[in-house]
C-alpha positions as CSV (number, residue, x, y, z in Angstrom):
1,M,27.7,14.6,-24.1
2,T,26.3,15.3,-20.7
3,N,28.6,15.7,-17.7
4,E,27.1,12.6,-16.3
5,A,27.9,10.6,-19.4
6,Q,31.4,12.0,-19.5
7,Y,32.0,10.9,-15.9
8,L,30.7,7.4,-16.6
9,V,33.1,7.2,-19.6
10,R,36.0,8.3,-17.4
11,V,35.1,5.4,-15.0
12,C,35.0,3.1,-18.0
13,N,38.4,4.3,-19.2
14,D,39.9,3.9,-15.7
15,F,38.8,0.3,-15.8
16,L,40.0,-0.3,-19.3
17,N,43.4,1.3,-18.5
18,E,43.6,-0.8,-15.3
19,K,43.6,2.2,-13.0
20,I,40.8,0.5,-11.0
21,D,40.1,-3.1,-10.7
22,T,36.9,-4.9,-11.8
23,V,35.2,-4.8,-8.4
24,Q,35.9,-1.0,-8.0
25,F,34.6,-0.4,-11.6
26,V,31.4,-2.3,-11.1
27,E,30.7,-0.6,-7.8
28,R,31.5,2.9,-9.0
29,Y,29.8,2.5,-12.4
30,Q,26.5,1.1,-11.0
31,T,26.3,3.6,-8.1
32,Y,26.8,6.6,-10.4
33,F,24.6,5.3,-13.1
34,E,21.7,4.6,-10.6
35,N,22.0,8.1,-9.1
36,F,22.3,10.1,-12.4
37,Q,20.6,8.0,-15.1
38,E,17.8,10.6,-15.4
39,Q,20.2,13.3,-16.5
40,L,21.4,11.2,-19.4
41,S,20.1,11.8,-22.9
42,R,18.1,9.0,-24.4
43,D,20.9,7.8,-26.6
44,E,23.4,8.0,-23.8
45,F,21.1,6.1,-21.5
46,E,20.6,3.3,-24.0
47,I,24.3,2.8,-24.5
48,L,25.3,3.2,-20.8
49,D,22.5,1.0,-19.6
50,F,24.0,-1.8,-21.6
51,I,27.2,-1.4,-19.6
52,Y,25.2,-1.3,-16.4
53,M,23.6,-4.6,-17.3
54,A,27.0,-6.1,-18.3
55,C,28.1,-5.2,-14.7
56,E,25.1,-7.0,-13.4
57,Y,26.1,-10.1,-15.3
58,Y,29.7,-10.0,-14.2
59,Q,30.8,-12.9,-12.1
60,S,34.4,-13.4,-11.0
61,D,33.9,-17.0,-9.9
62,A,34.3,-19.4,-12.8
63,S,32.4,-22.2,-11.1
64,I,29.4,-20.0,-10.8
65,R,29.7,-18.8,-14.4
66,E,29.6,-22.4,-15.6
67,T,26.1,-22.7,-14.2
68,D,24.7,-19.7,-16.2
69,P,25.8,-19.0,-19.8
70,H,24.7,-15.4,-19.4
71,L,27.3,-14.5,-16.8
72,L,30.4,-12.6,-17.9
73,D,34.1,-13.0,-16.9
74,E,36.4,-9.9,-16.6
75,E,37.5,-10.1,-20.3
76,Q,33.9,-10.3,-21.6
77,L,33.0,-7.3,-19.4
78,R,36.0,-5.4,-20.8
79,Q,34.9,-6.2,-24.3
80,A,31.4,-5.0,-23.7
81,V,32.7,-1.8,-22.1
82,V,35.0,-1.1,-25.0
83,K,32.3,-1.6,-27.6
84,K,29.8,0.7,-25.9
85,V,32.3,3.4,-25.1
86,Q,33.2,3.5,-28.8
87,S,29.5,3.7,-29.6
88,L,29.0,6.6,-27.2
89,N,32.0,8.4,-28.7
90,A,30.6,7.9,-32.2
91,I,27.4,9.7,-31.3
92,S,28.9,12.7,-29.5
């Protein structure tokens, strides 16, 4: 696993272990992914891009989520992150 992927997994684990809140996770993850996505392997990119897109669809406001079925709440974001971190660990 590349160093960049390892860092992104650490950010995910910090979120899953509640060391950082959802807003901090989304900001850190997206910033780092945007800056270093070119250093990821193809397989890493495909998995980690899914998490990036889940962050894009995260919406904390329930009234806004009700207007778009594609938007995710915190629990749905956590579930997406868990699934993809497991997928990434399986290929490394």
